[in-house]
C-alpha positions as CSV (number, residue, x, y, z in Angstrom):
1,X,100.9,62.5,258.3
2,X,101.3,65.7,260.0
3,X,98.1,66.0,261.9
4,X,95.4,63.6,263.3
5,X,92.6,65.0,260.8
6,X,92.0,63.2,258.0
7,X,88.8,63.5,255.8
8,X,88.7,61.4,252.5
9,X,88.1,63.8,249.1
10,X,87.4,63.0,246.0
11,X,87.8,64.7,243.0
12,X,84.4,65.9,241.0
13,X,84.1,65.3,236.8
14,X,86.0,68.6,236.5
15,X,89.0,67.3,238.5
16,X,88.0,70.1,241.2
17,X,88.6,69.0,245.1
18,X,86.6,70.6,248.1
19,X,88.7,71.3,251.4
20,X,87.0,70.4,254.3
21,X,85.5,73.3,256.8
22,X,87.6,72.3,259.9
23,X,90.7,71.7,257.5
24,X,90.7,75.0,256.4
25,X,89.6,76.7,259.8
26,X,92.6,74.7,261.4
27,X,95.0,76.1,258.9
28,X,93.3,79.9,259.2
29,X,92.4,80.2,255.8
30,X,89.5,82.1,255.5
31,X,87.1,82.8,252.1
32,X,88.8,84.7,249.3
33,X,92.9,84.2,250.7
34,X,94.5,83.6,247.9
35,X,96.3,80.2,248.2
36,X,99.0,78.3,246.0
37,X,98.6,74.9,245.1
38,X,101.5,72.4,243.4
39,X,102.8,68.9,243.4
40,X,106.0,67.6,245.3
41,X,107.0,64.2,245.7
42,X,104.2,62.8,244.5
43,X,102.2,65.1,247.0
44,X,99.6,67.7,246.6
45,X,100.9,70.6,248.8
46,X,98.6,73.6,248.8
47,X,99.9,77.1,251.1
48,X,98.5,80.4,251.7
49,X,100.2,82.5,249.1
50,X,102.7,85.3,250.1
51,X,101.2,88.6,248.7
52,X,105.1,89.3,247.3
53,X,104.4,86.3,244.9
54,X,103.6,87.8,241.3
55,X,105.8,86.5,239.0
56,X,104.0,83.3,237.7
57,X,100.7,82.9,236.1
58,X,99.9,80.6,238.9
59,X,100.8,82.1,241.6
60,X,98.8,85.3,240.7
61,X,95.6,83.3,240.7
62,X,95.2,82.8,237.1
63,X,94.1,79.0,236.3
64,X,96.6,76.9,235.2
65,X,94.2,74.4,233.4
66,X,93.4,70.5,233.6
67,X,96.4,70.1,230.8
68,X,98.7,70.0,233.7
69,X,97.2,67.3,235.6
70,X,98.0,64.1,232.6
């Protein structure tokens, strides 16, 4: 674990998660800021999206759908 901040979260019935406010603030994430989420080696990674990333639908902020979660 990289950071001492650790909070248990749960996906809701629509497979959505909400990140705790304290973690968002510590990462410098502001409301409306575009983020990128992906799976890497069995972990979910959420990063701030660089403005130059516009190629893939998911990187343009378009939903990818729950079928990718299966």
